[in-house]
OpenMM code with the backbone's topology and positions (N, CA, C; nanometers):
from openmm import Vec3, app, unit

residues = "MET SER HIS ALA PHE TYR ALA ASP ALA TRP LYS LEU THR ALA ARG ARG ASP ARG THR TRP TYR GLN GLN SER LEU MET PRO ALA LEU LEU ALA ALA LYS GLU LYS GLN ALA ARG GLY ILE ASP ALA THR ILE ALA ILE ALA GLN GLU LEU LEU ARG ALA TYR GLU GLU PRO VAL GLU LYS PRO THR LEU VAL PRO LEU HIS ASP ILE GLU CYS ARG ASP ASP ASP SER LEU MET LYS PRO ILE GLU SER GLU ILE MET ASN LEU PHE TYR GLY SER THR GLU LYS GLY ALA ALA GLU GLN TYR LEU LYS ALA ARG ASN LYS LYS ALA PRO GLU GLU LYS PHE TYR PHE ARG LEU LEU THR SER TRP ASP TYR GLY TRP GLN GLN LYS LYS SER ARG LEU ARG GLY ARG ASP VAL ASN HIS GLY ARG CYS ALA ILE LEU ARG ASP THR PHE TYR ARG LYS ASN ASN LEU GLY PRO ASP PRO ARG HIS TYR SER ILE PRO ALA GLY GLY PRO ILE SER ILE CYS SER GLU TYR ALA CYS ASP THR ASN".split()
positions = [
    Vec3(9.4856, 13.8030, 11.8862),
    Vec3(9.4368, 13.9264, 11.8245),
    Vec3(9.2987, 13.9441, 11.8234),
    Vec3(9.2444, 14.0573, 11.8039),
    Vec3(9.1004, 14.0885, 11.8459),
    Vec3(9.0187, 14.0893, 11.7084),
    Vec3(8.8923, 14.0867, 11.7217),
    Vec3(8.8108, 14.0872, 11.5987),
    Vec3(8.8328, 14.2295, 11.5259),
    Vec3(8.8508, 14.3352, 11.6053),
    Vec3(8.8927, 14.4602, 11.5357),
    Vec3(8.9822, 14.4709, 11.4622),
    Vec3(9.0978, 14.3875, 11.4833),
    Vec3(9.2126, 14.4068, 11.4204),
    Vec3(9.1759, 14.3346, 11.2770),
    Vec3(9.1258, 14.2080, 11.2762),
    Vec3(9.0862, 14.1347, 11.1464),
    Vec3(8.9957, 14.2390, 11.0790),
    Vec3(8.8876, 14.2827, 11.1230),
    Vec3(8.8011, 14.3626, 11.0588),
    Vec3(8.8741, 14.4872, 10.9729),
    Vec3(8.9579, 14.5436, 11.0303),
    Vec3(9.0291, 14.6480, 10.9915),
    Vec3(9.1133, 14.6165, 10.8852),
    Vec3(9.1925, 14.5048, 10.8926),
    Vec3(9.2789, 14.4588, 10.8052),
    Vec3(9.2023, 14.4056, 10.6657),
    Vec3(9.0856, 14.3606, 10.6851),
    Vec3(8.9805, 14.3317, 10.5919),
    Vec3(8.9486, 14.4456, 10.4952),
    Vec3(8.9121, 14.5615, 10.5671),
    Vec3(8.8678, 14.6750, 10.5141),
    Vec3(8.9887, 14.7405, 10.4329),
    Vec3(9.1158, 14.7439, 10.4976),
    Vec3(9.2358, 14.8075, 10.4125),
    Vec3(9.2538, 14.7163, 10.2893),
    Vec3(9.2381, 14.5848, 10.3060),
    Vec3(9.2709, 14.5056, 10.1755),
    Vec3(9.1587, 14.5331, 10.0755),
    Vec3(9.0429, 14.5571, 10.1117),
    Vec3(8.9161, 14.5801, 10.0382),
    Vec3(8.9630, 14.7108, 9.9375),
    Vec3(8.9948, 14.8246, 10.0331),
    Vec3(9.0120, 14.9463, 10.0022),
    Vec3(9.1326, 14.9511, 9.9032),
    Vec3(9.2277, 14.8598, 9.9098),
    Vec3(9.3553, 14.8854, 9.8317),
    Vec3(9.3081, 14.7970, 9.6905),
    Vec3(9.2421, 14.7087, 9.7083),
    Vec3(9.1929, 14.6360, 9.5769),
    Vec3(9.0936, 14.7178, 9.5058),
    Vec3(9.0107, 14.7961, 9.5621),
    Vec3(8.9157, 14.8710, 9.5111),
    Vec3(9.0012, 14.9862, 9.4221),
    Vec3(9.0895, 15.0423, 9.5015),
    Vec3(9.1551, 15.1435, 9.4376),
    Vec3(9.2425, 15.0984, 9.3134),
    Vec3(9.3141, 14.9982, 9.3245),
    Vec3(9.3657, 14.9268, 9.2121),
    Vec3(9.2886, 14.9073, 9.0935),
    Vec3(9.1614, 14.8652, 9.1114),
    Vec3(9.0614, 14.8512, 9.0063),
    Vec3(9.0274, 14.9680, 8.9439),
    Vec3(9.0090, 15.0734, 9.0389),
    Vec3(8.9649, 15.2213, 8.9779),
    Vec3(9.0802, 15.2755, 8.8886),
    Vec3(9.2073, 15.2639, 8.9558),
    Vec3(9.3234, 15.3260, 8.8915),
    Vec3(9.3766, 15.2547, 8.7841),
    Vec3(9.3908, 15.1319, 8.7868),
    Vec3(9.4772, 15.0418, 8.6827),
    Vec3(9.3721, 14.9681, 8.5825),
    Vec3(9.2851, 14.8876, 8.6296),
    Vec3(9.2128, 14.8063, 8.5557),
    Vec3(9.1127, 14.8875, 8.4463),
    Vec3(9.0457, 14.9620, 8.5115),
    Vec3(8.9398, 15.0474, 8.4358),
    Vec3(9.0153, 15.1121, 8.3230),
    Vec3(9.1096, 15.2122, 8.3468),
    Vec3(9.1683, 15.2849, 8.2402),
    Vec3(9.2366, 15.1692, 8.1345),
    Vec3(9.2987, 15.0475, 8.1654),
    Vec3(9.3374, 14.9717, 8.0712),
    Vec3(9.2148, 14.9197, 7.9930),
    Vec3(9.1166, 14.8782, 8.0449),
    Vec3(9.0076, 14.8438, 7.9677),
    Vec3(8.9331, 14.9414, 7.8582),
    Vec3(8.9408, 15.0419, 7.9155),
    Vec3(8.8731, 15.1628, 7.8359),
    Vec3(8.9902, 15.1980, 7.7112),
    Vec3(9.1107, 15.1890, 7.7297),
    Vec3(9.2063, 15.1955, 7.6382),
    Vec3(9.2037, 15.0922, 7.5284),
    Vec3(9.1804, 14.9718, 7.5783),
    Vec3(9.1511, 14.8597, 7.4923),
    Vec3(9.0360, 14.8731, 7.4119),
    Vec3(8.9145, 14.9508, 7.4749),
    Vec3(8.7949, 14.9601, 7.3941),
    Vec3(8.8179, 15.0620, 7.2815),
    Vec3(8.8952, 15.1588, 7.3122),
    Vec3(8.9112, 15.2699, 7.2112),
    Vec3(9.0043, 15.2022, 7.0741),
    Vec3(9.1103, 15.0805, 7.1336),
    Vec3(9.1481, 15.0242, 7.0055),
    Vec3(9.0693, 14.8999, 6.9446),
    Vec3(8.9429, 14.9052, 6.9987),
    Vec3(8.8548, 14.7931, 6.9439),
    Vec3(8.8963, 14.6643, 6.9378),
    Vec3(8.9351, 14.6318, 7.0736),
    Vec3(8.9537, 14.4761, 7.1168),
    Vec3(8.8284, 14.4139, 7.1045),
    Vec3(8.8663, 14.2875, 7.0711),
    Vec3(8.7230, 14.2046, 7.0697),
    Vec3(8.6629, 14.1491, 7.2043),
    Vec3(8.5505, 14.1692, 7.2241),
    Vec3(8.4926, 14.1198, 7.3514),
    Vec3(8.5143, 14.1969, 7.4660),
    Vec3(8.5821, 14.3320, 7.4531),
    Vec3(8.6061, 14.4052, 7.5618),
    Vec3(8.4937, 14.4777, 7.6338),
    Vec3(8.3599, 14.4697, 7.5783),
    Vec3(8.2586, 14.5262, 7.6416),
    Vec3(8.1989, 14.4413, 7.7507),
    Vec3(8.2056, 14.2976, 7.7299),
    Vec3(8.1651, 14.1997, 7.8234),
    Vec3(8.2827, 14.2263, 7.9386),
    Vec3(8.4081, 14.2505, 7.9301),
    Vec3(8.4929, 14.2508, 8.0322),
    Vec3(8.4768, 14.3890, 8.1144),
    Vec3(8.4319, 14.4938, 8.0409),
    Vec3(8.4165, 14.6248, 8.1066),
    Vec3(8.2767, 14.5939, 8.2032),
    Vec3(8.1875, 14.5266, 8.1484),
    Vec3(8.0620, 14.5216, 8.2311),
    Vec3(8.1045, 14.4397, 8.3637),
    Vec3(8.1861, 14.3302, 8.3391),
    Vec3(8.2056, 14.2291, 8.4806),
    Vec3(8.2867, 14.3377, 8.5593),
    Vec3(8.3820, 14.4187, 8.5191),
    Vec3(8.4735, 14.5102, 8.5928),
    Vec3(8.3922, 14.6085, 8.6818),
    Vec3(8.2884, 14.6728, 8.6132),
    Vec3(8.1863, 14.7700, 8.6576),
    Vec3(8.1179, 14.6843, 8.7654),
    Vec3(8.0607, 14.5785, 8.7391),
    Vec3(7.9853, 14.4840, 8.8568),
    Vec3(8.0668, 14.4689, 8.9646),
    Vec3(8.1943, 14.4546, 8.9717),
    Vec3(8.2808, 14.4354, 9.0653),
    Vec3(8.3047, 14.5380, 9.1679),
    Vec3(8.3284, 14.6603, 9.0779),
    Vec3(8.3363, 14.7926, 9.1596),
    Vec3(8.2117, 14.8148, 9.2220),
    Vec3(8.0969, 14.7960, 9.1533),
    Vec3(7.9612, 14.8237, 9.2347),
    Vec3(7.9604, 14.7291, 9.3496),
    Vec3(8.0097, 14.6125, 9.3554),
    Vec3(8.0005, 14.5138, 9.4809),
    Vec3(8.0905, 14.5700, 9.5745),
    Vec3(8.1998, 14.6371, 9.5302),
    Vec3(8.3028, 14.6913, 9.6381),
    Vec3(8.2054, 14.7952, 9.7087),
    Vec3(8.1576, 14.8885, 9.6573),
    Vec3(8.0808, 14.9918, 9.7199),
    Vec3(7.9520, 14.9742, 9.7935),
    Vec3(7.8980, 14.8544, 9.7927),
    Vec3(7.7878, 14.8199, 9.8491),
    Vec3(7.8213, 14.8154, 10.0137),
    Vec3(7.7532, 14.8548, 10.1071),
    Vec3(7.7769, 14.8430, 10.2391),
    Vec3(7.7607, 14.7139, 10.2918),
    Vec3(7.8817, 14.6800, 10.3747),
    Vec3(7.8871, 14.5490, 10.4356),
    Vec3(7.8345, 14.5423, 10.5844),
    Vec3(7.7498, 14.4325, 10.6051),
    Vec3(7.7180, 14.4083, 10.7467),
    Vec3(7.8186, 14.3948, 10.8386),
    Vec3(7.8010, 14.4538, 10.9349),
    Vec3(7.9161, 14.4258, 11.0522),
    Vec3(7.8911, 14.2814, 11.1096),
    Vec3(8.0070, 14.2232, 11.1378),
    Vec3(8.0016, 14.0893, 11.1733),
    Vec3(7.9667, 14.0778, 11.3295),
    Vec3(7.9002, 13.9715, 11.3608),
    Vec3(7.8733, 13.9482, 11.4848),
    Vec3(7.9897, 13.8892, 11.5905),
    Vec3(8.0156, 13.9595, 11.6840),
    Vec3(8.1181, 13.9108, 11.7826),
    Vec3(8.0950, 13.7782, 11.8182),
    Vec3(8.1719, 13.6990, 11.8426),
    Vec3(8.1610, 13.5581, 11.8909),
    Vec3(8.2536, 13.5646, 12.0350),
    Vec3(8.1638, 13.5291, 12.1420),
    Vec3(8.2352, 13.5411, 12.2753),
    Vec3(8.3488, 13.4278, 12.2753),
    Vec3(8.4461, 13.4676, 12.3542),
    Vec3(8.5588, 13.3747, 12.3677),
    Vec3(8.5162, 13.2698, 12.4895),
    Vec3(8.5643, 13.1440, 12.4535),
    Vec3(8.5332, 13.0372, 12.5391),
    Vec3(8.6217, 13.0450, 12.6839),
    Vec3(8.5332, 13.0154, 12.7883),
    Vec3(8.6273, 13.0088, 12.9015),
    Vec3(8.7051, 12.8762, 12.9248),
    Vec3(8.8142, 12.8732, 12.9708),
    Vec3(8.8879, 12.7438, 12.9618),
    Vec3(8.8671, 12.7011, 13.1156),
    Vec3(8.8433, 12.5791, 13.1364),
    Vec3(8.8348, 12.5003, 13.2594),
    Vec3(8.9820, 12.4433, 13.2908),
    Vec3(9.0402, 12.4841, 13.3996),
    Vec3(9.1573, 12.4199, 13.4273),
    Vec3(9.1202, 12.2813, 13.5262),
    Vec3(9.1982, 12.1842, 13.4960),
    Vec3(9.1725, 12.0690, 13.5777),
    Vec3(9.3048, 12.0299, 13.6555),
    Vec3(9.2792, 11.9462, 13.7427),
    Vec3(9.4094, 11.9013, 13.8259),
    Vec3(9.4945, 11.8211, 13.7420),
    Vec3(9.4208, 11.7209, 13.6722),
    Vec3(9.4806, 11.6148, 13.5963),
    Vec3(9.4889, 11.6698, 13.4494),
    Vec3(9.5877, 11.7070, 13.3952),
    Vec3(9.5914, 11.7479, 13.2482),
    Vec3(9.6607, 11.6536, 13.1613),
    Vec3(9.6427, 11.5259, 13.1980),
    Vec3(9.7205, 11.4135, 13.1256),
    Vec3(9.6542, 11.3767, 12.9889),
    Vec3(9.7393, 11.3713, 12.8936),
    Vec3(9.6622, 11.3295, 12.7690),
    Vec3(9.6518, 11.1956, 12.7339),
    Vec3(9.7086, 11.0965, 12.8072),
    Vec3(9.7013, 10.9609, 12.8310),
    Vec3(9.5961, 10.9115, 12.9052),
    Vec3(9.5381, 10.8022, 12.8500),
    Vec3(9.4315, 10.7267, 12.9756),
    Vec3(9.5464, 10.6500, 13.0608),
    Vec3(9.4942, 10.6198, 13.1603),
    Vec3(9.5697, 10.5346, 13.2779),
    Vec3(9.6159, 10.4047, 13.2095),
    Vec3(9.7405, 10.3799, 13.2397),
    Vec3(9.8012, 10.2329, 13.2011),
    Vec3(9.7377, 10.1102, 13.2922),
    Vec3(9.7171, 10.0262, 13.2339),
    Vec3(9.6653, 9.8994, 13.3141),
    Vec3(9.7562, 9.8423, 13.3897),
    Vec3(9.7275, 9.8044, 13.5138),
    Vec3(9.8375, 9.7561, 13.6263),
    Vec3(9.9036, 9.6116, 13.5597),
    Vec3(9.8551, 9.5577, 13.4788),
    Vec3(9.9089, 9.4262, 13.4168),
    Vec3(10.0164, 9.4729, 13.3386),
    Vec3(10.0121, 9.5810, 13.2511),
    Vec3(10.0932, 9.6302, 13.1776),
    Vec3(10.2301, 9.6822, 13.2576),
    Vec3(10.1817, 9.7816, 13.3601),
    Vec3(10.2686, 9.8328, 13.4417),
    Vec3(10.3546, 9.7607, 13.5263),
    Vec3(10.3045, 9.6323, 13.5550),
    Vec3(10.3757, 9.5284, 13.6233),
    Vec3(10.5016, 9.4642, 13.5384),
    Vec3(10.4643, 9.4696, 13.4178),
    Vec3(10.5682, 9.4129, 13.3246),
    Vec3(10.6895, 9.5082, 13.3325),
    Vec3(10.6812, 9.6277, 13.3617),
    Vec3(10.7768, 9.7179, 13.3640),
    Vec3(10.8320, 9.7447, 13.4950),
    Vec3(10.7531, 9.7581, 13.6057),
    Vec3(10.8107, 9.7607, 13.7444),
    Vec3(10.8197, 9.6585, 13.8396),
    Vec3(10.7379, 9.5754, 13.7878),
    Vec3(10.7360, 9.4180, 13.8763),
    Vec3(10.8438, 9.3069, 13.8232),
    Vec3(10.9019, 9.3288, 13.7124),
    Vec3(10.9954, 9.2288, 13.6686),
    Vec3(11.1480, 9.2560, 13.6967),
    Vec3(11.2051, 9.1756, 13.7343),
    Vec3(11.3483, 9.1705, 13.7519),
    Vec3(11.4390, 9.1290, 13.6459),
    Vec3(11.3578, 9.0524, 13.5246),
    Vec3(11.4607, 9.0170, 13.4107),
    Vec3(11.4940, 9.1212, 13.3490),
    Vec3(11.5988, 9.0903, 13.2363),
    Vec3(11.6575, 9.1869, 13.1569),
    Vec3(11.5567, 9.1908, 13.0475),
    Vec3(11.5359, 9.3027, 12.9846),
    Vec3(11.4339, 9.3444, 12.8698),
    Vec3(11.3043, 9.3621, 12.9087),
    Vec3(11.2861, 9.3815, 13.0536),
    Vec3(11.1552, 9.4298, 13.0893),
    Vec3(11.0805, 9.5521, 13.0289),
    Vec3(11.1697, 9.6728, 12.9717),
    Vec3(11.1087, 9.7648, 12.9133),
    Vec3(11.0777, 9.7217, 12.7798),
    Vec3(11.1368, 9.6350, 12.7030),
    Vec3(11.1042, 9.5740, 12.5865),
    Vec3(10.9630, 9.5168, 12.5926),
    Vec3(10.9576, 9.4473, 12.6969),
    Vec3(10.8215, 9.3694, 12.7094),
    Vec3(10.7260, 9.4652, 12.7154),
    Vec3(10.7319, 9.5684, 12.8044),
    Vec3(10.6374, 9.6719, 12.8473),
    Vec3(10.6058, 9.7410, 12.6962),
    Vec3(10.7084, 9.7907, 12.6414),
    Vec3(10.6827, 9.8626, 12.5164),
    Vec3(10.5998, 9.7647, 12.3969),
    Vec3(10.6243, 9.6686, 12.3839),
    Vec3(10.5708, 9.5670, 12.2930),
    Vec3(10.4266, 9.5433, 12.3410),
    Vec3(10.3937, 9.5476, 12.4762),
    Vec3(10.2554, 9.5287, 12.5232),
    Vec3(10.1819, 9.6457, 12.5060),
    Vec3(10.2323, 9.7532, 12.5268),
    Vec3(10.1750, 9.8851, 12.5050),
    Vec3(10.1495, 9.9229, 12.3591),
    Vec3(10.2373, 9.8734, 12.2754),
    Vec3(10.2421, 9.8992, 12.1250),
    Vec3(10.1101, 9.8154, 12.0616),
    Vec3(10.0656, 9.7008, 12.1467),
    Vec3(9.9655, 9.6163, 12.0893),
    Vec3(9.8379, 9.7067, 12.1096),
    Vec3(9.8172, 9.7784, 12.1825),
    Vec3(9.6942, 9.8345, 12.1800),
    Vec3(9.6713, 9.9562, 12.0841),
    Vec3(9.5332, 9.9959, 12.0401),
    Vec3(9.5265, 10.1030, 11.9552),
    Vec3(9.5472, 10.2301, 12.0066),
    Vec3(9.5695, 10.3241, 11.9421),
    Vec3(9.5918, 10.4690, 12.0086),
    Vec3(9.4676, 10.5042, 12.0778),
    Vec3(9.3395, 10.4860, 12.0274),
    Vec3(9.2394, 10.5623, 12.0938),
    Vec3(9.2150, 10.4737, 12.2242),
    Vec3(9.2645, 10.3589, 12.2397),
    Vec3(9.2696, 10.2919, 12.3861),
    Vec3(9.3707, 10.3479, 12.4711),
    Vec3(9.4583, 10.4105, 12.4170),
    Vec3(9.5649, 10.4911, 12.5008),
    Vec3(9.5457, 10.6186, 12.5307),
    Vec3(9.4871, 10.6866, 12.4303),
    Vec3(9.4813, 10.8542, 12.4604),
    Vec3(9.3482, 10.8870, 12.4596),
    Vec3(9.3020, 10.9828, 12.5039),
    Vec3(9.1673, 11.0565, 12.5413),
    Vec3(9.1310, 11.1076, 12.3801),
    Vec3(9.2353, 11.1654, 12.3220),
    Vec3(9.1731, 11.2436, 12.1865),
    Vec3(9.3152, 11.2361, 12.0830),
    Vec3(9.2974, 11.2515, 11.9616),
    Vec3(9.4031, 11.2606, 11.8736),
    Vec3(9.5028, 11.3746, 11.9027),
    Vec3(9.6242, 11.3355, 11.9253),
    Vec3(9.7341, 11.4398, 11.9302),
    Vec3(9.8068, 11.4876, 11.8254),
    Vec3(9.8016, 11.3802, 11.7213),
    Vec3(9.8824, 11.4303, 11.5996),
    Vec3(9.7743, 11.4252, 11.4688),
    Vec3(9.8290, 11.5062, 11.3666),
    Vec3(9.7145, 11.5188, 11.2523),
    Vec3(9.7564, 11.3528, 11.1862),
    Vec3(9.8735, 11.3053, 11.2091),
    Vec3(9.8759, 11.1767, 11.1357),
    Vec3(9.7947, 11.0560, 11.1802),
    Vec3(9.7342, 11.0878, 11.3145),
    Vec3(9.6384, 10.9749, 11.3608),
    Vec3(9.4908, 10.9879, 11.3187),
    Vec3(9.4660, 11.0991, 11.2351),
    Vec3(9.3476, 11.1172, 11.1857),
    Vec3(9.2834, 10.9976, 11.1059),
    Vec3(9.3862, 10.9459, 11.0280),
    Vec3(9.3557, 10.8265, 10.9464),
    Vec3(9.3091, 10.7024, 11.0052),
    Vec3(9.3871, 10.6688, 11.1013),
    Vec3(9.3591, 10.5258, 11.1722),
    Vec3(9.2857, 10.5502, 11.2982),
    Vec3(9.2283, 10.6658, 11.3177),
    Vec3(9.1701, 10.6739, 11.4704),
    Vec3(9.0260, 10.6016, 11.4613),
    Vec3(8.9999, 10.5197, 11.5488),
    Vec3(8.8671, 10.4423, 11.5700),
    Vec3(8.8535, 10.3608, 11.4261),
    Vec3(8.9647, 10.3000, 11.3784),
    Vec3(8.9676, 10.2219, 11.2567),
    Vec3(8.8843, 10.1006, 11.2766),
    Vec3(8.8740, 10.0281, 11.4066),
    Vec3(8.7903, 9.9261, 11.4324),
    Vec3(8.6563, 9.9237, 11.3865),
    Vec3(8.6074, 10.0292, 11.4197),
    Vec3(8.4678, 10.0730, 11.3993),
    Vec3(8.4344, 10.0582, 11.2403),
    Vec3(8.5143, 10.0846, 11.1478),
    Vec3(8.4842, 10.0906, 11.0021),
    Vec3(8.5728, 9.9740, 10.9383),
    Vec3(8.6384, 9.8894, 11.0029),
    Vec3(8.7428, 9.7896, 10.9367),
    Vec3(8.6539, 9.6893, 10.8544),
    Vec3(8.6807, 9.6767, 10.7363),
    Vec3(8.6096, 9.5658, 10.6553),
    Vec3(8.6854, 9.4182, 10.6744),
    Vec3(8.6130, 9.3407, 10.6078),
    Vec3(8.6809, 9.1868, 10.6070),
    Vec3(8.8054, 9.2042, 10.5192),
    Vec3(8.8909, 9.1357, 10.5495),
    Vec3(9.0150, 9.1373, 10.4602),
    Vec3(8.9815, 9.0610, 10.3367),
    Vec3(9.0334, 9.1039, 10.2447),
    Vec3(9.0309, 9.0338, 10.0772),
    Vec3(9.1143, 8.9488, 10.0691),
    Vec3(9.0771, 8.8560, 9.9782),
    Vec3(9.1648, 8.7402, 9.9288),
    Vec3(9.2867, 8.8112, 9.8622),
    Vec3(9.4092, 8.7829, 9.9061),
    Vec3(9.5243, 8.8147, 9.8534),
    Vec3(9.5570, 8.7867, 9.7118),
    Vec3(9.4856, 8.6978, 9.6686),
    Vec3(9.5006, 8.6377, 9.5379),
    Vec3(9.3994, 8.7048, 9.4298),
    Vec3(9.3199, 8.8051, 9.4795),
    Vec3(9.2222, 8.8656, 9.4246),
    Vec3(9.1203, 8.7927, 9.3317),
    Vec3(9.0669, 8.6466, 9.4159),
    Vec3(8.9646, 8.5683, 9.3746),
    Vec3(9.0189, 8.4603, 9.2655),
    Vec3(9.1668, 8.4600, 9.2207),
    Vec3(9.2101, 8.3685, 9.1401),
    Vec3(9.1841, 8.2338, 9.2074),
    Vec3(9.2074, 8.2100, 9.3464),
    Vec3(9.2020, 8.0596, 9.3852),
    Vec3(9.0612, 8.0071, 9.3698),
    Vec3(8.9510, 8.1019, 9.3844),
    Vec3(8.8143, 8.0674, 9.3736),
    Vec3(8.8059, 8.0036, 9.2206),
    Vec3(8.8478, 8.0565, 9.1185),
    Vec3(8.8308, 8.0198, 9.0030),
    Vec3(8.8970, 7.8982, 8.9665),
    Vec3(9.0197, 7.8871, 9.0132),
    Vec3(9.0938, 7.7597, 8.9932),
    Vec3(8.9964, 7.6280, 9.0622),
    Vec3(8.9710, 7.6758, 9.2100),
    Vec3(8.8965, 7.5664, 9.2827),
    Vec3(8.7624, 7.5228, 9.2080),
    Vec3(8.7028, 7.6047, 9.1515),
    Vec3(8.5707, 7.5750, 9.0913),
    Vec3(8.5891, 7.5176, 8.9515),
    Vec3(8.6742, 7.5460, 8.8902),
    Vec3(8.6885, 7.5139, 8.7384),
    Vec3(8.7822, 7.3880, 8.7190),
    Vec3(8.9036, 7.3923, 8.8011),
    Vec3(8.9975, 7.3042, 8.7773),
    Vec3(8.9784, 7.1815, 8.8610),
    Vec3(8.9594, 7.1746, 8.9747),
    Vec3(8.9380, 7.0708, 9.0673),
    Vec3(8.8092, 7.0038, 9.0581),
    Vec3(8.7946, 6.8777, 9.0797),
    Vec3(8.6567, 6.8237, 9.0796),
    Vec3(8.6076, 6.8328, 9.2315),
    Vec3(8.4817, 6.8349, 9.2376),
    Vec3(8.4079, 6.8826, 9.3781),
    Vec3(8.3928, 6.7711, 9.4600),
    Vec3(8.4143, 6.6240, 9.4006),
    Vec3(8.3964, 6.5101, 9.4761),
    Vec3(8.5083, 6.4258, 9.4373),
    Vec3(8.5031, 6.2918, 9.4600),
    Vec3(8.6037, 6.1908, 9.4323),
    Vec3(8.6011, 6.1588, 9.2790),
    Vec3(8.7097, 6.1000, 9.2375),
    Vec3(8.7313, 6.0809, 9.0995),
    Vec3(8.6303, 5.9947, 9.0296),
    Vec3(8.5565, 6.0287, 8.9186),
    Vec3(8.4618, 5.9702, 8.8490),
    Vec3(8.5007, 5.8617, 8.7531),
    Vec3(8.4177, 5.7640, 8.6886),
    Vec3(8.4768, 5.6912, 8.5954),
    Vec3(8.5060, 5.7640, 8.4663),
    Vec3(8.5760, 5.7134, 8.3895),
    Vec3(8.6265, 5.7699, 8.2509),
    Vec3(8.4903, 5.7686, 8.1890),
    Vec3(8.4719, 5.8898, 8.0753),
    Vec3(8.3846, 5.8821, 7.9907),
    Vec3(8.3727, 5.7471, 7.9108),
    Vec3(8.2328, 5.7221, 7.8430),
    Vec3(8.2295, 5.6157, 7.7741),
    Vec3(8.3061, 5.6051, 7.6292),
    Vec3(8.3199, 5.7217, 7.5904),
    Vec3(8.4232, 5.7266, 7.4584),
    Vec3(8.5744, 5.7110, 7.4715),
    Vec3(8.6133, 5.7015, 7.6042),
    Vec3(8.7524, 5.6746, 7.6416),
    Vec3(8.7675, 5.5313, 7.6305),
    Vec3(8.6912, 5.4383, 7.6330),
    Vec3(8.7017, 5.2858, 7.6689),
    Vec3(8.7511, 5.2092, 7.5354),
    Vec3(8.6759, 5.2139, 7.4369),
    Vec3(8.7095, 5.1248, 7.3143),
    Vec3(8.7143, 5.2145, 7.1815),
    Vec3(8.8198, 5.1929, 7.1063),
    Vec3(8.8199, 5.2724, 6.9937),
    Vec3(8.7275, 5.2237, 6.8851),
    Vec3(8.6660, 5.3259, 6.8128),
    Vec3(8.5654, 5.2994, 6.7094),
    Vec3(8.6282, 5.2510, 6.5841),
    Vec3(8.7579, 5.2393, 6.5697),
    Vec3(8.7870, 5.1871, 6.4479),
    Vec3(8.8213, 5.0568, 6.4184),
    Vec3(8.7695, 4.9529, 6.4923),
    Vec3(8.7851, 4.8314, 6.4671),
    Vec3(8.8797, 4.7531, 6.5582),
    Vec3(8.9733, 4.6698, 6.5019),
    Vec3(9.0566, 4.5678, 6.5854),
    Vec3(9.1774, 4.6731, 6.6171),
    Vec3(9.2217, 4.6385, 6.7555),
    Vec3(9.3396, 4.7084, 6.7929),
    Vec3(9.4737, 4.6659, 6.7459),
    Vec3(9.5518, 4.7595, 6.6975),
    Vec3(9.6623, 4.7273, 6.6489),
    Vec3(9.7985, 4.8105, 6.7216),
    Vec3(9.8997, 4.7369, 6.7262),
    Vec3(10.0443, 4.7836, 6.8036),
    Vec3(10.1278, 4.7975, 6.6950),
    Vec3(10.1821, 4.9414, 6.6772),
    Vec3(10.2647, 4.9775, 6.6048),
    Vec3(10.3915, 5.0227, 6.6531),
    Vec3(10.5108, 4.9943, 6.6013),
    Vec3(10.6338, 5.0417, 6.6371),
    Vec3(10.6963, 5.1197, 6.5241),
    Vec3(10.8370, 5.1483, 6.5422),
    Vec3(10.9039, 5.2097, 6.4344),
    Vec3(10.9376, 5.1288, 6.3186),
    Vec3(10.9457, 4.9907, 6.3475),
    Vec3(10.9751, 4.8888, 6.2479),
    Vec3(10.8699, 4.8193, 6.1766),
    Vec3(10.7642, 4.7933, 6.2660),
    Vec3(10.6776, 4.6930, 6.2064),
    Vec3(10.5135, 4.7424, 6.2749),
    Vec3(10.4119, 4.6867, 6.2169),
    Vec3(10.2743, 4.7036, 6.2603),
    Vec3(10.2115, 4.5800, 6.2668),
    Vec3(10.1863, 4.5351, 6.3862),
    Vec3(10.1150, 4.4120, 6.3864),
    Vec3(9.9688, 4.4361, 6.4433),
    Vec3(9.8912, 4.3720, 6.3647),
    Vec3(9.7316, 4.3778, 6.3893),
    Vec3(9.6971, 4.2564, 6.4581),
    Vec3(9.6239, 4.2537, 6.5656),
    Vec3(9.5677, 4.1500, 6.6512),
    Vec3(9.4307, 4.0875, 6.5966),
] * unit.nanometer
topology = app.Topology()
chain = topology.addChain("A")
for resn in residues:
    res = topology.addResidue(resn, chain)
    for name in ("N", "CA", "C"):
        topology.addAtom(name, app.Element.getBySymbol(name[0]), res)
């Protein structure tokens, strides 16, 4: 479709909108003003500005020249497949060679297999290696908290001094039935 068609369609739409505003909106707003509706004067002013904007002359758009398409002999969308991967498919006599070929081909990223994105679903992951961040800890940092607070950083140390001798005098051994003091 040419530029003239779009320009003509735009003009027809603008003309249709303008006539609707002139025929339908302005009489409805003026009738509301006669009934003394609240805030109708501001609405009428906005509608009149819109009609003035419709009546202003519009600059003619500049024509954009069409691009010349260069035909190539090789119209392939895929980059050439490496000989090692092709040998998996054609050079193997074993059963499952096609599976091995597909697995080896699937290991490569799409930007290594194709010249450009063919599907819109590839937009998300295209050239993802360039922006890939380091993997985060799957435990969201909880392991580091445990390691730093719970575990000792070096070998077992001696018990603190207050663990060694009770401060209350001689040691006593008590059971359910009797209590002996040493």
